[in-house]
C-alpha positions as CSV (number, residue, x, y, z in Angstrom):
1,M,-3.1,-15.6,-6.7
2,P,-4.9,-13.5,-9.4
3,D,-6.2,-15.6,-12.2
4,G,-4.0,-15.7,-15.3
5,F,-1.6,-13.2,-13.7
6,D,1.4,-12.1,-15.8
7,W,4.2,-12.4,-13.2
8,I,7.0,-12.0,-15.7
9,G,5.5,-8.8,-17.2
10,F,4.8,-7.3,-13.8
11,L,8.2,-8.1,-12.3
12,F,9.9,-6.8,-15.4
13,A,8.0,-3.5,-15.3
14,V,8.6,-3.0,-11.6
15,A,12.3,-3.8,-11.9
16,V,12.8,-1.4,-14.8
17,I,10.9,1.4,-13.0
18,E,13.0,0.9,-9.8
19,L,16.3,0.6,-11.6
20,T,15.7,3.7,-13.8
21,P,17.9,6.5,-12.6
22,G,15.7,9.1,-10.8
23,P,15.4,11.4,-7.8
24,N,15.3,8.6,-5.1
25,M,18.3,6.9,-6.6
26,G,20.3,10.1,-6.9
27,W,19.3,11.3,-3.4
28,L,20.2,8.0,-1.8
29,A,23.6,7.8,-3.6
30,A,24.5,11.4,-2.7
31,L,23.3,10.9,0.9
32,T,25.5,7.8,1.3
33,I,28.5,9.5,-0.2
34,R,28.1,12.6,2.0
35,E,26.8,11.3,5.3
36,G,27.5,7.5,5.3
37,R,25.4,4.3,5.4
38,K,23.5,4.9,8.6
39,P,21.4,7.9,7.5
40,A,21.1,6.4,4.1
41,F,19.6,3.2,5.4
42,G,17.3,5.3,7.5
43,A,16.2,7.0,4.3
44,V,15.5,3.6,2.7
45,A,13.2,2.8,5.7
46,G,11.6,6.2,5.3
47,I,10.9,5.7,1.6
48,A,9.4,2.2,2.3
49,T,7.1,3.6,5.0
50,G,6.0,6.4,2.7
51,L,5.3,4.0,-0.1
52,S,3.4,1.8,2.3
53,L,1.1,4.6,3.2
54,Q,0.5,5.4,-0.4
55,L,-0.3,1.8,-1.0
56,I,-2.9,1.8,1.7
57,A,-4.5,4.8,0.1
58,A,-4.5,3.1,-3.3
59,V,-6.0,-0.1,-2.0
60,T,-9.2,1.6,-0.9
61,G,-9.3,4.1,-3.7
62,L,-8.5,1.8,-6.6
63,T,-11.1,-0.7,-5.4
64,A,-13.8,2.0,-5.4
65,L,-12.8,3.3,-8.8
66,I,-12.8,-0.1,-10.6
67,I,-16.0,-1.3,-9.0
68,S,-17.8,2.0,-9.8
69,A,-17.8,1.6,-13.6
70,P,-16.1,-0.6,-16.3
71,S,-15.3,2.6,-18.2
72,V,-13.2,3.8,-15.3
73,H,-11.1,0.7,-15.6
74,T,-10.5,1.4,-19.2
75,G,-9.6,5.0,-18.5
76,L,-7.1,4.0,-15.8
77,H,-5.5,1.6,-18.3
78,W,-4.7,4.4,-20.8
79,A,-3.8,6.8,-18.0
80,G,-1.2,4.2,-16.8
81,I,0.3,4.1,-20.3
82,A,0.6,7.8,-20.3
83,F,2.2,7.6,-16.8
84,M,4.8,5.2,-18.2
85,L,5.6,7.6,-21.0
86,Y,5.9,10.4,-18.4
87,L,8.4,8.3,-16.4
88,A,10.4,7.7,-19.7
89,W,10.6,11.5,-20.3
90,E,11.6,12.1,-16.7
91,A,14.4,9.5,-16.9
92,L,15.7,11.1,-20.1
93,S,15.7,14.6,-18.8
94,D,17.2,13.8,-15.3
95,T,20.7,15.1,-15.2
96,G,21.1,14.8,-11.5
97,S,21.0,18.5,-10.5
98,V,17.7,18.3,-8.7
99,A,18.5,15.1,-6.8
100,L,21.9,16.4,-5.6
101,S,20.6,19.8,-4.5
102,A,17.9,18.0,-2.4
103,V,20.6,16.6,-0.1
104,G,20.7,18.6,3.1
105,Q,21.3,18.1,6.8
106,E,17.9,16.4,7.4
107,R,18.4,12.8,8.5
108,G,17.3,10.0,6.3
109,F,14.1,8.5,7.7
110,R,12.1,11.8,8.0
111,R,13.2,13.0,4.6
112,G,12.5,9.7,2.8
113,L,9.1,9.4,4.5
114,I,7.9,13.0,3.8
115,A,9.2,12.9,0.2
116,N,7.2,9.8,-0.7
117,V,4.1,10.5,1.3
118,L,3.8,13.9,-0.4
119,N,4.8,12.6,-3.8
120,P,1.8,12.3,-6.1
121,K,3.8,10.1,-8.4
122,A,4.0,7.4,-5.8
123,L,0.2,7.2,-5.5
124,A,-0.1,7.4,-9.3
125,F,2.2,4.4,-9.5
126,Y,-0.1,2.2,-7.4
127,V,-3.3,3.5,-8.9
128,L,-2.2,3.5,-12.6
129,L,0.5,0.9,-13.0
130,I,-0.9,-1.8,-10.8
131,N,-4.2,-1.3,-12.4
132,Q,-2.7,-2.8,-15.6
133,F,-2.3,-6.1,-13.9
134,V,-5.4,-6.2,-11.7
135,N,-8.2,-8.4,-13.1
136,P,-11.7,-7.4,-11.9
137,A,-13.1,-10.7,-13.1
138,S,-10.7,-12.7,-10.9
139,A,-12.0,-14.6,-7.9
140,L,-9.6,-12.7,-5.8
141,P,-11.0,-9.3,-4.8
142,V,-9.5,-6.2,-6.4
143,W,-8.3,-4.8,-3.1
144,Q,-6.4,-8.1,-2.3
145,Q,-4.8,-8.1,-5.8
146,T,-3.7,-4.5,-5.3
147,L,-2.3,-5.2,-1.9
148,L,-0.4,-8.3,-3.2
149,L,1.1,-6.5,-6.2
150,G,1.9,-3.4,-4.1
151,G,3.6,-5.6,-1.5
152,I,5.8,-7.1,-4.3
153,H,6.7,-3.7,-5.5
154,L,7.6,-2.5,-2.0
155,T,9.9,-5.5,-1.6
156,V,11.6,-4.9,-4.9
157,A,11.9,-1.2,-4.3
158,T,13.4,-1.7,-0.9
159,L,15.9,-4.2,-2.1
160,V,16.9,-1.8,-5.0
161,H,17.2,1.2,-2.6
162,A,19.4,-0.8,-0.2
163,G,21.5,-2.0,-3.1
164,I,22.0,1.6,-4.2
165,V,23.3,2.5,-0.7
166,L,25.7,-0.3,-0.7
167,L,26.9,0.5,-4.2
168,A,27.3,4.2,-3.4
169,A,29.4,3.3,-0.3
170,Q,31.7,1.3,-2.5
171,L,31.8,3.2,-5.8
172,G,31.3,6.8,-4.5
173,A,30.8,9.4,-7.1
174,R,31.2,6.9,-9.9
175,L,27.6,5.7,-9.3
176,E,26.2,9.2,-9.7
177,T,28.3,9.6,-12.9
178,W,26.7,6.4,-14.3
179,R,23.2,7.4,-13.2
180,T,23.4,10.7,-15.1
181,S,25.2,9.4,-18.1
182,L,23.4,9.7,-21.5
183,A,23.8,6.0,-22.2
184,A,22.0,5.0,-18.9
185,R,19.2,7.5,-19.4
186,L,18.6,6.4,-23.0
187,T,18.6,2.7,-22.1
188,F,16.0,3.1,-19.4
189,T,14.0,5.6,-21.4
190,G,13.8,3.0,-24.2
191,L,12.7,0.3,-21.8
192,L,10.0,2.4,-20.3
193,V,8.7,3.4,-23.7
194,A,8.7,-0.3,-24.7
195,I,6.7,-1.2,-21.6
196,A,4.2,1.6,-22.5
197,F,3.7,0.2,-26.0
198,W,3.4,-3.3,-24.6
199,L,0.6,-2.2,-22.3
200,A,-1.1,-0.3,-25.1
201,L,-1.2,-3.5,-27.1
202,T,-2.7,-5.4,-24.2
203,P,-6.4,-4.8,-23.9
204,P,-7.7,-3.9,-20.4
205,R,-9.3,-6.7,-18.5
206,G,-12.7,-6.2,-17.0
């Protein structure tokens, strides 16, 4: 395990990001309501596969970036904070229209795979957020730390996405109503901003 790793902070950040209402959540809920559990669980598998490919790209790229220069590590630290603030703004402004309009006749797995492989935010997540918890001075190589943390995120994300499908099958349109409510968006926006400030007060390790 990484030396001095902040498990509570990492798991909290990942949980907040995955539970924050957004395009994947809206699309999975709408797909479940419209087409049922089977294509929706196919979408969950597609999303997980797409994220896995992004993680593989990040493992090699992040290692090269951090090893190249200490200043790069510091730059990634502040870029990660900016990324968290961007996610906060996206959560606040998401009213559901984009997510719902994205639901078509395409079956789940292919749509989930393509959407996440081609989504630059997925790669940014692995390069920028995980960098906040990677310790270049640890005895564990950077690429192994990245792979470990990315694997934890994939597990949490897949569990959350599967839970959304099950909830949508039971609650129907009420889940989408909650997802786009002002109260939910304000709550998760506030949590994301708080995480960004917490990261800003934590000096980058290197």
